[in-house]
C-alpha positions as CSV (number, residue, x, y, z in Angstrom):
1,M,-31.0,-25.0,-30.9
2,P,-27.6,-24.5,-29.3
3,M,-27.4,-24.1,-25.6
4,S,-26.1,-20.8,-24.2
5,H,-23.2,-21.0,-21.8
6,S,-23.0,-18.5,-19.0
7,P,-19.5,-17.2,-18.3
8,A,-17.6,-18.8,-15.4
9,R,-17.7,-17.0,-12.1
10,P,-14.7,-16.8,-9.7
11,H,-14.9,-18.5,-6.3
12,W,-13.6,-17.0,-3.0
13,F,-12.2,-20.4,-2.1
14,V,-11.4,-23.7,-3.8
15,P,-9.7,-26.8,-2.3
16,S,-6.5,-26.2,-4.1
17,D,-6.1,-22.9,-2.3
18,I,-5.0,-24.9,0.7
19,D,-1.7,-25.8,-0.9
20,G,-1.1,-22.2,-2.0
21,F,-2.0,-21.0,1.5
22,F,0.6,-23.2,3.1
23,G,3.3,-22.1,0.7
24,L,2.5,-18.3,1.1
25,A,1.8,-18.5,4.8
26,L,5.0,-20.4,5.5
27,N,7.0,-17.9,3.5
28,N,5.6,-15.1,5.7
29,F,5.9,-17.1,8.9
30,V,9.6,-17.8,8.3
31,Q,10.1,-14.1,7.8
32,I,8.3,-13.5,11.1
33,L,10.6,-16.0,12.8
34,V,13.6,-14.1,11.2
35,I,12.2,-10.8,12.5
36,I,11.8,-12.2,16.0
37,S,15.3,-13.7,15.9
38,L,17.1,-10.6,14.6
39,C,15.1,-8.1,16.6
40,Q,15.6,-9.9,19.9
41,G,19.1,-11.2,19.3
42,L,20.8,-8.6,17.1
43,L,18.9,-5.4,17.9
44,Q,18.1,-6.3,21.5
45,F,14.5,-5.2,21.2
46,P,12.3,-5.9,24.3
47,P,9.2,-8.1,23.7
48,E,6.7,-5.3,24.2
49,L,8.3,-3.4,21.3
50,I,8.2,-6.5,19.0
51,Y,4.8,-7.8,19.9
52,G,3.1,-4.6,20.9
53,R,4.2,-2.3,18.1
54,I,5.9,-4.0,15.2
55,F,3.6,-7.0,14.8
56,P,0.3,-5.1,14.8
57,G,1.8,-2.9,12.0
58,I,2.8,-6.1,10.1
59,A,-0.7,-7.5,10.6
60,L,-2.4,-4.4,9.3
61,S,-0.2,-4.3,6.2
62,L,-0.8,-8.0,5.4
63,I,-4.5,-7.7,5.9
64,V,-4.8,-4.6,3.8
65,G,-2.7,-6.0,0.9
66,N,-4.0,-9.5,0.8
67,S,-7.6,-8.3,1.0
68,Y,-7.1,-5.9,-1.9
69,Y,-5.4,-8.4,-4.2
70,S,-8.1,-11.1,-3.4
71,W,-10.9,-8.6,-4.2
72,L,-9.1,-7.5,-7.3
73,A,-8.8,-11.1,-8.5
74,Y,-12.5,-11.7,-7.8
75,R,-13.4,-8.4,-9.6
76,E,-11.3,-9.2,-12.7
77,G,-12.6,-12.8,-12.7
78,K,-16.2,-11.5,-12.9
79,K,-15.2,-8.9,-15.5
80,Q,-13.4,-11.5,-17.7
81,G,-15.8,-14.3,-17.1
82,R,-13.1,-16.6,-15.6
83,D,-12.8,-18.7,-12.5
84,D,-9.1,-19.5,-12.9
85,L,-7.4,-16.2,-12.0
86,T,-4.8,-16.5,-9.3
87,A,-4.5,-13.5,-6.9
88,L,-1.2,-11.8,-6.7
89,P,1.0,-13.2,-3.9
90,Y,1.8,-10.6,-1.3
91,G,3.7,-10.4,1.9
92,I,6.8,-9.1,3.8
93,N,9.6,-8.0,1.6
94,T,12.6,-10.3,2.4
95,V,15.3,-8.1,0.9
96,S,14.1,-4.9,2.6
97,L,13.8,-6.8,5.9
98,F,17.5,-7.6,5.9
99,A,18.6,-4.3,4.3
100,Y,16.8,-2.2,6.9
101,I,17.9,-4.3,9.8
102,F,21.6,-4.5,8.9
103,L,22.0,-1.3,7.0
104,V,19.8,1.1,8.9
105,M,18.5,-0.1,12.3
106,L,21.8,-1.8,13.4
107,P,24.0,1.2,12.6
108,V,21.6,3.5,14.5
109,R,21.6,1.2,17.5
110,L,25.4,0.9,17.6
111,E,25.8,4.7,17.2
112,A,23.3,5.3,20.0
113,L,25.2,2.9,22.3
114,A,28.5,4.5,21.4
115,N,27.0,7.9,22.4
116,G,26.1,6.6,25.9
117,A,22.5,5.5,25.4
118,T,21.1,2.6,27.3
119,T,20.0,-0.6,25.6
120,E,16.4,0.4,25.9
121,Q,17.1,3.9,24.4
122,A,19.1,2.4,21.6
123,A,16.3,0.0,20.8
124,E,13.8,2.8,20.7
125,L,16.0,4.9,18.3
126,A,16.7,1.9,16.1
127,W,12.9,1.1,15.9
128,Q,12.1,4.7,15.0
129,A,14.8,4.7,12.3
130,G,13.2,1.5,10.9
131,L,9.8,3.2,10.8
132,I,11.3,6.1,8.8
133,A,13.0,3.7,6.3
134,C,9.8,1.8,5.8
135,L,7.8,5.0,5.4
136,G,10.3,6.3,2.8
137,S,10.1,3.0,0.9
138,G,6.3,3.2,0.9
139,M,6.3,6.8,-0.3
140,I,8.6,5.9,-3.2
141,E,6.5,2.9,-4.1
142,L,3.3,4.9,-4.0
143,G,4.6,7.9,-5.8
144,G,6.3,5.8,-8.5
145,A,3.4,3.6,-9.3
146,W,2.6,5.6,-12.4
147,V,6.1,6.0,-13.6
148,A,7.5,2.6,-13.0
149,D,7.8,1.7,-16.7
150,R,10.0,4.7,-17.3
151,L,12.2,3.8,-14.3
152,R,12.6,0.3,-15.6
153,Q,13.6,1.5,-19.1
154,F,16.2,3.8,-17.6
155,T,18.0,1.3,-15.4
156,P,19.4,-1.9,-16.9
157,R,17.9,-5.1,-15.5
158,A,21.3,-6.4,-14.6
159,A,21.9,-3.3,-12.4
160,L,18.6,-3.9,-10.5
161,L,18.8,-7.6,-10.1
162,S,22.5,-7.9,-9.3
163,T,22.2,-5.3,-6.5
164,L,19.5,-7.4,-4.9
165,G,21.6,-10.5,-5.6
166,G,24.6,-9.0,-3.7
167,I,22.4,-8.6,-0.6
168,A,20.8,-12.0,-1.0
169,L,24.1,-13.8,-1.5
170,T,25.7,-12.4,1.6
171,F,23.2,-11.2,4.2
172,I,20.6,-13.9,3.4
173,A,22.2,-17.0,1.7
174,I,25.7,-17.1,3.2
175,G,24.5,-16.1,6.7
176,F,22.0,-18.9,6.8
177,L,24.3,-21.4,5.1
178,L,26.8,-20.8,7.9
179,R,24.0,-21.4,10.5
180,T,23.0,-24.6,8.6
181,Y,26.5,-26.1,8.9
182,A,26.8,-24.9,12.5
183,H,23.8,-27.1,13.2
184,P,24.0,-29.8,10.4
185,L,21.8,-32.4,12.2
186,V,18.9,-29.9,12.1
187,G,19.7,-27.7,9.0
188,L,20.7,-30.1,6.2
189,V,17.6,-32.3,6.0
190,P,15.2,-29.3,5.6
191,L,17.6,-27.8,3.1
192,G,17.5,-31.1,1.1
193,I,13.7,-31.1,1.2
194,I,13.5,-27.5,-0.1
195,F,16.0,-28.3,-2.9
196,L,14.1,-31.4,-3.9
197,T,10.7,-29.6,-3.9
198,Y,11.6,-26.4,-5.6
199,F,14.6,-27.3,-7.7
200,G,13.9,-31.0,-8.4
201,E,10.1,-30.6,-8.6
202,V,9.7,-33.7,-6.4
203,K,6.3,-34.2,-4.6
204,F,6.0,-35.8,-1.2
205,F,2.8,-37.7,-0.6
206,V,1.0,-38.8,2.6
207,P,1.5,-42.6,2.8
208,R,-1.2,-44.7,1.0
209,T,-2.8,-41.6,-0.5
210,R,-2.2,-39.2,-3.4
211,L,-2.4,-36.2,-1.1
212,A,0.7,-34.1,-1.6
213,I,2.4,-32.4,1.3
214,P,3.7,-28.9,0.6
215,G,7.5,-29.0,0.6
216,G,7.8,-25.9,2.8
217,L,5.5,-27.4,5.4
218,L,7.4,-30.7,5.4
219,A,10.8,-28.9,5.7
220,V,9.6,-26.9,8.7
221,V,8.0,-29.8,10.5
222,L,11.1,-32.0,10.0
223,G,13.4,-29.2,11.1
224,M,11.3,-28.6,14.2
225,I,11.3,-32.3,15.1
226,L,15.1,-32.6,14.6
227,A,15.7,-29.4,16.6
228,W,13.8,-30.9,19.6
229,V,15.1,-34.5,19.2
230,T,18.8,-33.4,18.9
231,G,18.6,-31.0,21.9
232,L,19.2,-27.9,19.9
233,V,16.0,-26.7,21.4
234,Q,15.1,-27.8,24.9
235,W,12.1,-27.3,27.1
236,D,12.6,-24.4,29.4
237,S,9.7,-23.4,31.6
238,N,11.0,-19.8,31.9
239,Q,11.3,-19.4,28.1
240,F,7.8,-21.0,27.7
241,Q,6.4,-18.5,30.1
242,A,8.1,-15.7,28.2
243,A,6.6,-17.0,25.0
244,V,3.1,-17.2,26.5
245,A,3.4,-13.8,28.2
246,P,2.8,-11.7,25.0
247,I,-0.4,-13.5,24.2
248,R,-3.2,-11.0,24.2
249,L,-5.1,-8.8,21.8
250,Y,-3.0,-5.9,20.4
251,I,-4.7,-3.0,18.6
252,P,-2.6,-1.2,16.1
253,S,-1.6,2.3,17.1
254,L,-0.5,5.3,15.1
255,Y,3.1,6.4,15.5
256,G,3.2,9.7,13.7
257,G,5.1,11.4,16.6
258,Q,7.9,8.8,16.6
259,L,8.3,9.2,12.8
260,W,8.6,13.0,13.2
261,E,11.3,12.6,15.9
262,Q,13.5,10.6,13.6
263,R,12.9,12.4,10.4
264,S,16.7,13.1,9.9
265,V,17.1,9.3,9.3
266,L,15.4,9.9,5.9
267,L,18.4,12.0,4.8
268,N,21.1,10.1,6.6
269,Y,20.1,6.8,5.1
270,F,18.7,8.1,1.8
271,S,21.3,6.1,-0.1
272,I,19.7,3.0,1.3
273,I,16.0,4.0,1.4
274,L,15.7,5.4,-2.2
275,P,17.2,2.4,-4.0
276,M,15.2,-0.1,-1.9
277,G,12.0,1.8,-2.7
278,L,12.8,1.8,-6.4
279,F,13.8,-1.9,-6.3
280,N,10.6,-2.8,-4.6
281,L,8.6,-0.8,-7.1
282,I,10.3,-2.2,-10.2
283,G,10.4,-5.7,-8.8
284,S,6.7,-5.6,-8.2
285,L,6.2,-4.4,-11.8
286,Q,8.2,-7.3,-13.0
287,N,6.1,-9.7,-11.0
288,L,3.0,-8.2,-12.6
289,E,4.6,-9.0,-16.0
290,S,5.3,-12.5,-14.8
291,A,1.6,-12.9,-13.8
292,E,0.5,-11.6,-17.2
293,A,2.8,-14.1,-18.9
294,A,1.1,-16.8,-16.9
295,G,-2.3,-15.6,-18.3
296,D,-3.5,-13.3,-15.5
297,R,-3.5,-9.6,-16.4
298,Y,-3.9,-7.0,-13.7
299,P,-3.9,-3.2,-13.9
300,A,-0.4,-2.0,-13.1
301,A,-1.0,1.4,-11.5
302,P,-3.5,0.4,-8.8
303,C,-1.6,-2.8,-8.0
304,L,1.6,-0.9,-7.5
305,A,-0.1,1.9,-5.6
306,V,-1.7,-0.5,-3.1
307,N,1.6,-2.2,-2.7
308,G,3.0,1.2,-1.6
309,L,0.0,1.9,0.6
310,G,0.5,-1.4,2.4
311,T,4.1,-0.4,3.2
312,F,2.9,3.1,4.2
313,A,0.4,1.6,6.6
314,A,3.0,-0.7,8.1
315,A,5.3,2.2,8.9
316,L,2.5,4.5,10.3
317,F,1.3,1.7,12.6
318,G,4.6,0.4,14.0
319,S,6.2,-2.0,11.5
320,C,9.7,-1.4,10.1
321,F,9.3,-3.8,7.3
322,P,7.9,-3.1,3.8
323,T,5.5,-5.4,2.0
324,T,5.6,-6.3,-1.7
325,I,4.0,-8.3,-4.5
326,Y,5.9,-11.6,-4.4
327,I,7.8,-13.3,-7.1
328,G,6.4,-16.7,-8.2
329,H,2.8,-16.0,-9.3
330,P,3.1,-18.7,-12.1
331,G,4.1,-21.2,-9.4
332,W,1.1,-20.6,-7.3
333,K,-1.1,-20.7,-10.4
334,A,0.3,-24.0,-11.4
335,M,-0.3,-25.3,-7.9
336,G,-4.0,-24.6,-8.3
337,A,-4.2,-21.6,-6.0
338,R,-6.8,-19.1,-6.9
339,I,-8.3,-16.3,-4.6
340,G,-8.7,-18.0,-1.2
341,Y,-5.0,-18.6,-0.6
342,S,-4.4,-14.9,-0.5
343,W,-7.1,-13.7,1.8
344,L,-6.6,-16.7,4.1
345,N,-2.9,-15.8,4.4
346,G,-3.8,-12.3,5.4
347,L,-6.3,-13.5,8.0
348,V,-4.2,-16.2,9.6
349,M,-1.0,-14.2,9.7
350,G,-3.0,-11.2,11.0
351,V,-4.3,-13.3,13.8
352,F,-0.8,-14.5,14.8
353,C,0.5,-11.0,14.8
354,L,-2.4,-9.3,16.6
355,T,-2.7,-11.9,19.4
356,G,1.0,-12.4,20.2
357,T,0.7,-16.1,19.4
358,A,3.7,-15.7,17.0
359,A,5.9,-15.8,20.1
360,L,4.5,-19.2,21.0
361,L,5.0,-20.5,17.5
362,A,8.6,-19.1,17.6
363,F,9.2,-21.1,20.8
364,F,8.1,-24.4,19.3
365,V,9.5,-23.7,15.8
366,P,13.1,-22.4,16.0
367,I,14.5,-20.3,13.2
368,D,16.7,-23.3,12.3
369,A,13.6,-25.2,11.2
370,G,12.6,-22.7,8.7
371,M,15.9,-21.1,7.6
372,A,16.2,-23.5,4.6
373,I,13.3,-21.6,3.0
374,V,15.0,-18.2,3.5
375,L,18.3,-19.7,2.1
376,W,16.4,-20.9,-0.9
377,I,14.9,-17.4,-1.4
378,G,18.4,-16.0,-1.4
379,I,19.7,-18.5,-3.9
380,V,16.7,-17.8,-6.2
381,I,17.3,-14.1,-6.1
382,V,21.0,-14.5,-7.0
383,S,20.3,-17.0,-9.8
384,Q,17.6,-14.7,-11.2
385,S,20.3,-12.0,-11.5
386,F,21.9,-14.2,-14.2
387,T,19.0,-16.0,-15.8
388,A,16.7,-12.9,-16.2
389,T,19.4,-10.8,-17.9
390,P,21.0,-11.2,-21.3
391,P,23.9,-13.6,-21.2
392,R,26.3,-10.9,-22.5
393,H,25.5,-8.9,-19.3
394,A,26.8,-11.6,-17.0
395,P,30.0,-9.6,-16.2
396,A,27.8,-6.7,-15.1
397,V,25.9,-8.9,-12.8
398,V,29.1,-10.1,-11.2
399,V,30.3,-6.5,-10.8
400,G,27.0,-5.6,-9.1
401,L,27.4,-8.5,-6.6
402,L,30.8,-7.2,-5.4
403,P,29.7,-4.2,-3.3
404,G,27.3,-6.4,-1.4
405,I,30.0,-8.9,-0.6
406,A,32.4,-6.1,0.4
407,S,29.7,-4.6,2.7
408,W,29.0,-8.0,4.4
409,G,32.8,-8.4,4.8
410,A,33.0,-5.0,6.5
411,L,30.2,-6.0,8.8
412,V,31.9,-9.3,9.7
413,A,35.2,-7.5,10.3
414,K,33.6,-4.9,12.7
415,N,31.7,-7.6,14.6
416,A,34.9,-9.5,15.0
417,L,36.6,-6.4,16.4
418,R,33.7,-5.9,18.9
419,V,34.0,-9.6,20.0
420,A,37.7,-9.0,20.6
421,G,36.8,-6.1,23.0
422,L,37.2,-3.1,20.7
423,G,34.5,-0.5,20.1
424,T,34.1,0.5,23.7
425,P,34.8,3.9,25.4
426,E,38.1,2.5,26.6
427,K,39.1,1.0,23.2
428,P,37.2,2.9,20.4
429,F,37.5,2.3,16.7
430,T,40.2,4.5,15.2
431,P,41.8,4.9,11.7
432,D,44.8,3.0,13.1
433,L,42.9,-0.2,12.5
434,I,43.2,0.2,8.7
435,T,47.0,-0.1,9.0
436,G,46.7,-3.3,10.8
437,F,44.3,-4.8,8.2
438,Q,46.5,-3.6,5.3
439,A,49.5,-5.3,6.9
440,S,47.7,-8.6,6.3
441,D,46.8,-7.5,2.7
442,I,43.2,-6.7,3.6
443,Y,42.2,-3.2,2.4
444,I,39.3,-2.8,4.8
445,D,39.0,0.9,4.1
446,G,37.8,-0.1,0.6
447,A,35.2,-2.3,2.2
448,F,34.1,0.6,4.5
449,A,33.8,2.9,1.4
450,L,31.7,0.4,-0.5
451,E,29.5,-0.2,2.5
452,Q,28.3,3.4,2.5
453,G,25.7,3.7,-0.2
454,L,26.0,0.0,-1.0
455,I,22.9,-0.1,-3.1
456,F,23.9,3.0,-5.1
457,S,27.4,1.6,-5.6
458,A,26.1,-1.8,-6.9
459,S,23.5,-0.2,-9.2
460,I,25.9,2.3,-10.7
461,L,28.8,0.0,-11.3
462,A,26.6,-2.7,-12.8
463,A,24.8,-0.1,-15.1
464,M,28.2,1.3,-16.2
465,T,29.4,-2.2,-17.1
466,V,26.2,-3.0,-19.0
467,Y,26.6,0.2,-21.2
468,I,30.3,-0.5,-21.7
469,I,29.4,-4.0,-22.9
470,D,26.8,-2.5,-25.2
471,K,29.3,0.1,-26.4
472,K,27.1,3.0,-25.2
473,F,30.1,4.7,-23.6
474,G,28.4,8.1,-23.3
475,I,25.6,6.7,-21.2
476,A,28.1,4.9,-19.0
477,A,29.9,8.2,-18.6
478,C,26.6,9.8,-17.4
479,W,26.2,7.1,-14.8
480,S,29.8,7.8,-13.7
481,L,29.0,11.5,-13.3
482,G,26.0,10.6,-11.2
483,A,28.3,8.6,-8.9
484,A,30.6,11.7,-8.7
485,V,27.7,13.9,-7.6
486,L,26.6,11.4,-5.0
487,S,30.1,11.0,-3.7
488,W,30.7,14.7,-3.5
489,I,27.8,15.2,-1.1
490,G,28.5,12.1,0.9
491,L,25.7,9.8,-0.2
492,L,28.3,7.4,-1.6
493,H,31.5,6.0,-0.1
494,S,32.2,8.7,2.5
495,Y,32.4,7.4,6.1
496,Q,33.3,8.6,9.5
497,W,34.5,6.8,12.6
498,T,32.3,6.4,15.6
499,L,33.1,4.7,18.9
500,G,32.2,1.2,17.6
501,D,31.3,1.5,13.9
502,T,31.8,3.4,10.6
503,A,28.9,5.5,9.5
504,L,27.8,7.6,6.5
505,K,29.3,11.1,6.4
506,L,27.3,13.8,4.7
507,G,28.6,17.2,3.7
508,W,29.7,19.3,0.8
509,G,32.9,17.8,-0.7
510,V,33.4,15.1,1.9
511,G,33.8,12.5,-0.8
512,S,36.0,14.5,-3.1
513,Q,38.5,11.8,-3.8
514,W,35.9,9.4,-5.1
515,A,34.1,12.2,-6.9
516,I,37.2,13.2,-8.8
517,A,38.0,9.6,-9.7
518,Y,34.5,9.2,-11.1
519,C,34.8,12.4,-13.1
520,L,38.1,11.2,-14.6
521,L,36.5,7.9,-15.5
522,A,33.6,9.8,-17.1
523,L,36.1,11.8,-19.2
524,I,37.7,8.6,-20.5
525,L,34.3,7.2,-21.4
526,F,33.3,10.3,-23.2
527,Y,36.6,10.2,-25.1
528,V,36.0,6.6,-26.1
529,Q,32.5,7.5,-27.2
530,W,33.9,10.4,-29.4
531,Q,36.6,8.1,-30.8
532,E,34.0,5.4,-31.7
533,K,31.8,8.0,-33.5
534,R,34.9,9.4,-35.4
535,S,36.0,6.0,-36.5
């Protein structure tokens, strides 16, 4: 008589979850280091704003998301009679982090300072603007959970991925590559470890054992040791006291009033918020497909909805940074991670954020120790723009990268002017600067135009190129007309001078020159379509 076999049951934790936990937690931890570094250095946020408001919101969003995806993997495992399902990886959205800091929060801060606000007031306004951007992203992700398939079919993959690639190439990859070569004794070794681990598939083992060391952990540890040994980081009792000072229990608070005060940001930065929300939504859907290809099928609508709810919760409770389903599920699965790595990541990162101990970790582990991981993320995003699209669409990917490069160049140029002493009440930015740049064959006004509505520009130009390559000229013309509409109302290209920056300019007909140009281009495309049909 044959023996009956009961179906396998999932486990909340298995030993191989440890490797997966280190990889996922290190990814989130590096991003927390980036948040601390940019919020303190670039945005000049006071510690109580970072640790008392932003981090509790991050903790809540990570706990909510990781708990749900762990429970979902357990439920699906029981339903399917499997013990090998890997929970969906989840954490802080890297691209949105940089996009909202550089394209929303920093411009709001600079504008506030130009209008006479104090550093504290400018920080408060920038934080509130970040909350609105995060809230808008969450609303788009939540509302689009049931229509994501249609959105993906409407927009070419090259347009989506190249837009992310432009941001990743400049604001992420080049920025941290420059920092790596500014401190080569600290930066190059961790970068080599990351490349060997993730590109070369090399495993590092504990001596005399077969216990593999996670490459991300090894890179951070070596970077931290080199930073202290070379003197890049030195012991400072005052800084240590400042790192210890935030350590206490923080309870997340609701910030509905602050969101209402800055509701105009939703319109002013709509050209950033809408595309980022759509990219997060469609990117998460693509990651669900990637998980299914690896053998783990999850229901799309609730997964995407909870992804949006995590971002929504982050904004309501103080965080400016959306969360998302991560790329790389097949990698975690191949590593042996199952369910435990996910809930453990939410628990540990939640404790760091709710207790202020992230400040102490940031003191001992400088951003230089972990920036190789972020640089690798940037490289992967850019390379994916080419590898995940049809080879014939490679020119469209390149076109989609260009607005991001131009935007980063505009940011560098304006920062250089501020370092030189301009952008003050005594020496404000004026249109005369354009003449000086053009005299050296740098058409900086074109960079300023591409900077406004960067994500729209990249998506539209790449989509038009895709349809031109595919000889669907009528569809390319429709994209051009869409760009004309956005330009006419100021969501694309139009900018105005402020004391120390260039900012988006909204209004009826403010971008008429770009709108007319796009309309003329649409006419040519329609004509070519008519000619093709006739012939």
